[in-house]
N, CA, C and O of each residue as an XYZ file, in Angstrom:
412
protein
N      -9.877     -3.432      1.247
C      -9.109     -1.371     -0.087
C      -8.475     -2.416     -1.394
O      -7.906     -3.497     -1.245
N      -8.705     -1.882     -2.359
C      -8.309     -2.315     -3.802
C      -7.400     -1.082     -4.158
O      -7.652     -0.224     -3.311
N      -6.587     -0.683     -4.916
C      -5.700      0.869     -4.974
C      -5.804      0.421     -7.210
O      -5.409     -0.580     -7.808
N      -6.325      1.389     -7.619
C      -6.036      1.465     -8.907
C      -4.695      2.328     -9.341
O      -5.000      3.459     -9.718
N      -3.655      2.123     -9.365
C      -2.144      2.183     -9.951
C      -2.411      3.214    -11.269
O      -3.024      2.515    -12.076
N      -2.315      3.900    -11.564
C      -2.709      4.628    -12.986
C      -1.416      5.690    -13.396
O      -0.761      6.319    -12.564
N      -1.254      5.723    -14.587
C       0.797      5.688    -14.899
C       0.673      6.214    -16.112
O       0.795      5.630    -17.188
N       0.342      7.715    -15.847
C       0.225      8.236    -16.856
C       1.732      9.112    -18.012
O       2.235     10.210    -17.773
N       2.167      8.009    -19.394
C       3.621      8.329    -19.878
C       3.035     10.169    -20.166
O       1.974     10.318    -20.773
N       3.690     11.222    -19.761
C       3.572     12.450    -20.648
C       4.962     12.569    -21.571
O       5.835     11.703    -21.510
N       5.063     13.759    -22.441
C       5.484     14.213    -23.075
C       7.317     14.452    -22.414
O       7.363     14.800    -21.234
N       8.238     14.333    -22.897
C       9.904     14.335    -22.346
C       9.402     15.560    -21.497
O       8.288     16.067    -21.628
N      10.304     15.944    -20.669
C      10.316     16.798    -19.650
C       9.053     17.784    -19.087
O       9.277     18.885    -18.584
N       8.069     17.375    -19.204
C       6.721     17.718    -19.051
C       5.889     17.278    -17.981
O       4.685     17.533    -17.934
N       6.656     16.467    -16.918
C       5.918     15.796    -15.819
C       5.735     17.271    -14.691
O       4.709     17.334    -14.013
N       6.510     18.086    -14.611
C       6.021     18.560    -13.877
C       5.449     19.720    -13.841
O       5.330     20.239    -12.732
N       4.880     20.528    -15.183
C       4.068     21.131    -16.050
C       2.510     20.233    -15.826
O       1.411     20.716    -15.554
N       2.878     18.787    -16.048
C       1.531     17.980    -15.789
C       1.216     17.838    -14.310
O       0.034     17.685    -14.001
N       2.522     17.884    -12.980
C       1.794     18.056    -12.601
C       1.707     18.779    -11.481
O       1.594     18.230    -10.385
N       1.750     20.135    -11.634
C       1.144     21.571    -11.396
C      -0.459     21.619    -11.807
O      -1.389     21.941    -11.068
N      -0.539     21.088    -13.601
C      -1.919     21.353    -13.807
C      -2.897     20.394    -13.582
O      -4.042     20.477    -14.028
N      -2.375     19.271    -12.740
C      -3.609     17.928    -11.991
C      -3.812     18.698    -11.308
O      -4.888     19.292    -11.379
N      -2.391     19.184     -9.866
C      -2.945     19.752     -8.922
C      -3.991     20.494     -8.851
O      -4.984     20.368     -8.135
N      -3.539     21.864    -10.205
C      -4.479     23.464    -10.070
C      -5.810     22.946    -10.339
O      -6.836     23.401     -9.833
N      -5.737     21.758    -11.338
C      -7.105     21.795    -11.883
C      -8.107     20.502    -11.976
O      -9.330     20.502    -12.118
N      -7.322     19.548    -11.866
C      -7.814     18.173    -11.876
C      -8.048     17.627    -10.363
O      -9.042     16.919    -10.205
N      -7.221     17.891     -9.230
C      -7.212     17.391     -8.167
C      -8.523     16.976     -6.839
O      -8.910     16.104     -6.062
N      -8.720     18.104     -7.247
C      -9.981     18.880     -6.269
C     -11.069     18.005     -6.572
O     -11.822     17.391     -5.816
N     -11.020     18.054     -7.606
C     -12.702     16.755     -8.568
C     -12.596     15.586     -8.939
O     -13.549     14.950     -9.389
N     -11.335     15.091     -8.798
C     -11.091     14.324     -8.780
C     -11.137     13.135     -7.319
O     -11.567     11.982     -7.346
N     -10.603     13.810     -6.239
C     -10.922     13.538     -4.882
C     -12.071     13.609     -4.326
O     -12.090     13.273     -3.142
N     -13.033     13.932     -4.786
C     -14.335     13.918     -4.449
C     -14.785     12.591     -4.605
O     -15.613     12.251     -3.759
N     -14.469     11.719     -5.470
C     -14.819     10.223     -5.570
C     -13.964      9.071     -5.438
O     -14.238      7.871     -5.433
N     -12.706      9.780     -5.317
C     -11.432      8.506     -4.703
C     -10.429      9.120     -3.573
O     -10.203     10.330     -3.550
N      -9.735      8.057     -2.467
C      -9.069      8.303     -1.624
C      -7.487      8.472     -2.892
O      -7.066      7.627     -3.683
N      -6.915     10.032     -2.587
C      -5.325      9.327     -3.043
C      -4.885      8.923     -2.373
O      -5.084      9.468     -1.287
N      -4.150      7.962     -2.349
C      -2.865      7.214     -1.798
C      -1.407      7.930     -2.070
O      -0.578      8.438     -1.315
N      -1.464      7.762     -3.313
C       0.176      8.437     -2.923
C       0.382      9.127     -4.604
O      -0.396      8.594     -5.396
N       1.249     10.150     -5.202
C       1.672     10.697     -6.638
C       3.513     10.888     -6.424
O       4.279     11.648     -5.831
N       3.593      9.657     -7.332
C       4.925      9.334     -7.775
C       5.796      9.843     -8.783
O       5.574      8.869     -9.503
N       6.822     10.712     -9.662
C       7.205     10.600    -11.106
C       8.300      9.405    -10.536
O       8.890      9.396     -9.456
N       8.361      8.362    -11.692
C       9.180      7.464    -12.218
C      10.188      8.186    -12.288
O      10.114      9.405    -12.443
N      12.105      7.047    -12.106
C      12.786      7.795    -12.448
C      13.619      6.619    -13.344
O      14.657      6.885    -13.950
N      13.157      5.625    -13.332
C      12.960      3.937    -14.239
C      12.270      3.591    -14.586
O      11.166      4.129    -14.668
N      12.588      2.463    -14.986
C      11.599      1.816    -16.070
C      11.435      3.124    -17.212
O      12.288      3.883    -17.672
N       9.631      3.007    -17.496
C       9.272      3.880    -18.433
C       9.425      5.362    -17.970
O       8.757      5.700    -16.992
N      10.120      6.150    -18.483
C      10.675      7.377    -18.060
C       9.724      8.183    -18.496
O       9.077      7.772    -19.459
N       9.382      9.519    -17.924
C       8.755     10.374    -17.898
C       7.540     10.363    -17.788
O       6.810     10.561    -18.759
N       6.965     10.066    -16.248
C       5.650      9.020    -16.194
C       5.641      9.657    -15.075
O       6.561     10.041    -14.353
N       3.976      9.775    -14.952
C       3.871      9.768    -13.553
C       2.668      9.087    -13.060
O       1.597      8.918    -13.643
N       3.102      8.659    -11.662
C       2.023      7.216    -10.985
C       1.329      7.798     -9.713
O       1.740      8.077     -8.586
N      -0.116      7.887    -10.451
C      -1.187      7.978     -9.169
C      -1.647      6.665     -8.761
O      -1.837      5.827     -9.642
N      -1.950      6.231     -6.959
C      -2.346      5.734     -6.509
C      -3.399      6.030     -5.960
O      -3.356      6.993     -5.195
N      -4.835      5.247     -6.169
C      -6.410      5.671     -5.418
C      -6.736      4.357     -5.000
O      -6.634      3.280     -5.589
N      -7.268      4.738     -3.539
C      -7.843      3.841     -2.708
C      -9.086      3.562     -3.260
O      -9.330      4.362     -4.163
N     -10.137      2.595     -3.049
C     -11.078      2.024     -2.923
C     -11.698      1.093     -2.187
O     -10.921      0.307     -1.644
N     -13.022      0.889     -1.953
C     -13.047     -0.149     -0.492
C     -13.121     -1.289     -1.206
O     -12.501     -2.257     -0.766
N     -13.838     -1.422     -2.375
C     -13.227     -2.803     -3.232
C     -13.653     -2.203     -4.938
O     -13.657     -1.001     -5.207
N     -13.913     -3.047     -5.724
C     -14.487     -2.840     -7.109
C     -15.705     -2.511     -7.062
O     -15.797     -1.307     -7.301
N     -16.839     -3.054     -6.845
C     -17.847     -1.911     -6.616
C     -17.296     -0.823     -6.505
O     -16.928     -0.091     -7.424
N     -17.197     -0.635     -5.286
C     -17.018      1.315     -5.065
C     -16.104      2.033     -5.864
O     -16.118      3.213     -6.212
N     -15.288      1.100     -6.101
C     -14.570      2.008     -7.387
C     -15.340      2.130     -9.186
O     -14.988      2.980    -10.005
N     -16.240      1.231     -9.397
C     -16.926      1.059    -10.253
C     -18.204      2.309    -10.198
O     -18.580      2.970    -11.166
N     -18.760      2.407     -8.687
C     -19.906      3.641     -8.675
C     -19.022      4.682     -8.856
O     -19.105      5.407     -9.847
N     -17.958      4.873     -7.773
C     -17.284      6.089     -7.672
C     -16.829      6.356     -8.932
O     -16.545      7.541     -8.758
N     -16.499      6.097    -10.278
C     -15.816      6.264    -11.732
C     -16.861      7.021    -12.227
O     -17.058      8.158    -12.656
N     -17.959      5.146    -11.846
C     -19.429      6.187    -13.056
C     -19.964      7.339    -11.865
O     -21.124      7.002    -11.626
N     -19.686      8.316    -11.180
C     -20.196      9.107    -10.344
C     -18.950     10.545    -11.254
O     -19.130     11.633    -11.801
N     -17.874      9.740    -10.968
C     -16.895     11.377    -11.966
C     -17.199     11.923    -13.337
O     -17.069     13.025    -13.870
N     -17.680     10.677    -13.732
C     -17.658     10.384    -15.026
C     -19.326     11.346    -15.417
O     -19.657     11.370    -16.603
N     -20.070     11.927    -14.575
C     -21.278     12.351    -14.584
C     -20.747     13.721    -14.506
O     -21.242     14.494    -15.327
N     -19.760     14.257    -13.627
C     -19.028     15.272    -12.986
C     -19.357     16.215    -14.076
O     -19.084     15.712    -15.166
N     -19.920     17.581    -14.176
C     -19.393     18.510    -15.433
C     -18.400     18.658    -15.313
O     -17.657     18.447    -16.271
N     -17.769     19.192    -13.803
C     -16.047     19.772    -13.995
C     -15.141     18.699    -14.552
O     -14.330     19.011    -15.424
N     -15.218     17.507    -14.128
C     -14.699     16.547    -14.412
C     -14.762     16.269    -15.998
O     -13.735     15.967    -16.605
N     -15.966     16.379    -16.625
C     -16.135     16.446    -18.149
C     -15.399     17.485    -18.715
O     -14.906     17.318    -19.830
N     -15.261     18.466    -18.149
C     -14.459     19.570    -18.560
C     -12.779     19.511    -18.614
O     -11.845     19.797    -19.364
N     -12.986     19.083    -17.623
C     -11.384     19.050    -17.049
C     -10.345     18.182    -17.471
O      -9.134     18.382    -17.385
N     -11.332     16.550    -18.240
C     -10.531     15.984    -19.520
C     -10.127     16.846    -19.956
O      -9.285     17.570    -19.425
N     -10.686     17.019    -21.183
C     -10.231     17.089    -22.575
C      -8.930     18.281    -22.509
O      -8.199     18.583    -23.452
N      -8.888     18.817    -21.176
C      -7.530     20.088    -21.281
C      -6.191     18.992    -20.377
O      -5.051     19.154    -19.942
N      -6.953     18.157    -20.446
C      -5.509     17.030    -19.986
C      -4.867     16.232    -20.711
O      -3.684     15.963    -20.507
N      -5.993     15.449    -22.241
C      -5.404     14.979    -23.324
C      -4.229     15.404    -23.926
O      -3.655     14.520    -24.563
N      -3.639     16.620    -23.912
C      -2.306     17.698    -24.852
C      -1.416     16.916    -23.977
O      -0.722     16.219    -24.717
N      -1.061     16.674    -22.513
C      -0.286     16.013    -21.624
C      -0.046     14.575    -21.322
O       0.694     14.240    -20.397
N      -0.821     13.493    -22.289
C      -1.049     12.261    -22.427
C      -0.427     11.351    -23.326
O      -1.232     10.759    -24.044
N       1.048     11.002    -23.534
C       1.192     10.016    -24.830
C       0.930      8.610    -24.696
O       0.746      7.878    -25.668
N       0.900      8.028    -22.893
C      -0.129      6.471    -22.675
C      -0.252      6.978    -20.853
O       0.271      7.689    -19.994
N      -1.654      5.735    -21.173
C      -1.936      5.611    -20.198
C      -2.341      4.131    -19.941
O      -2.550      3.330    -20.853
N      -2.413      3.904    -18.904
C      -2.321      2.707    -18.057
C      -3.108      2.854    -16.985
O      -3.395      3.938    -16.475
N      -3.633      1.309    -16.459
C      -4.291      1.630    -15.522
C      -4.064     -0.064    -14.648
O      -4.327     -1.064    -15.315
N      -3.690     -0.198    -13.514
C      -3.501     -1.754    -12.809
C      -4.252     -1.599    -11.313
O      -4.199     -0.723    -10.449
N      -4.942     -2.809    -11.417
C      -5.657     -3.205    -10.032
C      -4.602     -3.750     -9.116
O      -3.806     -4.581     -9.554
N      -4.539     -3.323     -7.827
C      -3.710     -4.070     -6.958
C      -4.442     -4.018     -5.577
O      -4.992     -3.114     -4.948
N      -4.184     -5.623     -5.316
C      -5.045     -5.852     -4.101
C      -4.287     -6.607     -3.007
O      -3.858     -7.754     -2.882
N      -4.300     -5.229     -2.088
C      -2.958     -5.753     -0.348
C      -2.878     -7.551     -0.306
O      -3.689     -8.423     -0.619
N      -2.015     -7.569      0.032
C      -1.825     -8.709      1.039
C      -2.436     -9.176      1.946
O      -3.350     -8.357      2.042
N      -2.606     -9.907      2.697
C      -3.027     -9.855      4.292
C      -2.598     -9.537      5.223
O      -3.166     -9.338      6.297
N      -0.704     -9.366      4.745
C       0.514     -8.349      6.244
C       0.661     -7.117      5.504
O       1.627     -6.456      5.885
N      -0.121     -6.523      4.400
C       0.456     -5.333      3.643
C      -0.556     -4.497      4.423
O      -1.773     -4.484      4.609
N       0.902     -3.566      4.918
C      -0.037     -2.384      6.036
C      -1.370     -1.587      5.621
O      -2.403     -1.511      6.286
N      -1.040     -0.863      4.047
C      -2.059     -0.434      3.406
C      -3.016     -1.440      2.691
O      -2.787     -2.190      1.742
N      -4.748     -1.137      3.799
C      -5.349     -1.974      3.526
C      -6.656     -1.554      3.005
O      -7.476     -2.397      2.642
């Protein structure tokens, strides 16, 4: 398994509103294509940030699933409505160590 850690920096004070919006409008769509491992808000480092970790079997699986997501008309309609919340976005891939409980 690989994990994709997606960090969204949002305008100050907007994290709770963004989380509600994402849960109500986007989560069900993306969950068709990726497994949500967890979601957090940051209390240190770059503040006003929301971190999602999504699980995939491997890089090929991730590429295929993201391709399918990009073709999903509901997702295509959702993305522009999410953009006003985004100040910055970062995506990092995590590969588990042999002893990691999450594999």
